[in-house]
Every structure is written in C-alpha cells, then in structure tokens.
C-alpha positions as CSV (number, residue, x, y, z in Angstrom):
1,M,109.2,87.7,85.7
2,E,110.2,91.3,86.3
3,V,109.7,92.5,89.9
4,Q,107.8,95.8,90.3
5,T,108.8,97.9,93.2
6,N,105.9,99.0,95.4
7,N,106.9,102.7,95.5
8,A,103.8,103.7,97.6
9,A,104.6,101.2,100.3
10,I,108.2,102.1,100.4
11,A,107.3,105.8,100.5
12,L,105.1,105.3,103.6
13,R,107.9,103.5,105.4
14,Q,110.6,106.0,104.4
15,K,108.3,109.0,105.3
16,A,108.1,107.4,108.8
17,N,111.9,107.2,108.8
18,L,111.9,103.5,109.5
19,S,114.0,100.7,108.2
20,Q,112.7,97.4,106.8
21,R,114.1,95.7,109.9
22,Q,112.3,98.0,112.3
23,V,109.0,97.5,110.6
24,A,109.4,93.8,110.3
25,E,110.3,93.4,114.0
26,A,107.3,95.6,115.0
27,I,104.8,93.5,113.1
28,Q,106.6,90.2,113.8
29,V,107.4,89.1,110.2
30,E,110.7,88.3,108.6
31,E,112.5,91.2,107.0
32,S,112.5,89.2,103.7
33,T,108.7,89.1,103.9
34,L,108.4,92.9,104.2
35,K,110.9,93.2,101.3
36,Q,108.7,90.9,99.1
37,W,105.7,93.0,99.9
38,E,107.6,96.2,98.9
39,E,108.9,94.5,95.8
40,G,105.3,93.6,94.9
41,S,106.2,89.9,94.6
42,E,103.9,89.0,97.5
43,V,100.6,90.5,98.8
44,P,100.5,91.2,102.5
45,R,98.1,89.0,104.5
46,L,97.9,90.8,107.8
47,E,96.3,90.1,111.1
48,P,94.2,93.0,112.4
49,W,96.8,93.9,115.0
50,Q,99.5,94.1,112.3
51,T,97.4,96.4,110.3
52,L,96.8,98.6,113.3
53,K,100.5,98.6,114.1
54,L,101.4,99.6,110.5
55,T,99.0,102.5,110.6
56,Q,100.6,103.7,113.9
57,L,104.1,103.3,112.6
58,Y,103.4,104.9,109.2
59,Q,101.0,107.5,110.7
60,C,98.5,106.7,108.0
61,T,95.0,105.4,107.6
62,I,94.0,101.8,106.7
63,E,92.9,103.1,103.4
64,D,96.4,104.5,102.8
65,L,97.9,101.1,103.5
66,D,95.4,99.4,101.2
67,R,96.1,101.8,98.4
68,A,99.9,101.5,98.9
69,F,100.0,97.7,98.8
70,R,97.4,97.3,96.0
71,T,98.7,99.9,93.6
72,G,102.4,100.4,94.3
C-alpha cells in the first residue's frame, strides 16, 4: 500500500514553524503517531483538549483541522 502524505496537515504545522516533536509533546502523543497522521496511514482520534491545543498551536479553526486531516 502506498502512503499518501497529508500535505494539508503538514502545511498547518510548518506554517506554525513547529517540528513534529514539538507538536507531539504538546498534545502528548508519540512523534511516530503524529507522523502517521501526517502520512495519512492513521486517522487522528483526538481528545477535546488535544483538538483545542492543535488549533492554538496551528492558529487555525477546528474546521481547518478537520479538512486537513480528512482531505490531505
């Protein structure tokens, strides 16, 4: 199975000038988990506080996150 990179999710993180490690630590997941989300091999299952934290880190809306992780 070919892995599809989730360009929209990566773009949000890069626009915020954050590394995978920084984001993973902030939302208390393994860096490998965040990488899988960005590769599109896993779908994020976030707690509400993690979603809020990501919107703060990425300076985006919940809708932006949803679109990024659904569509790549």
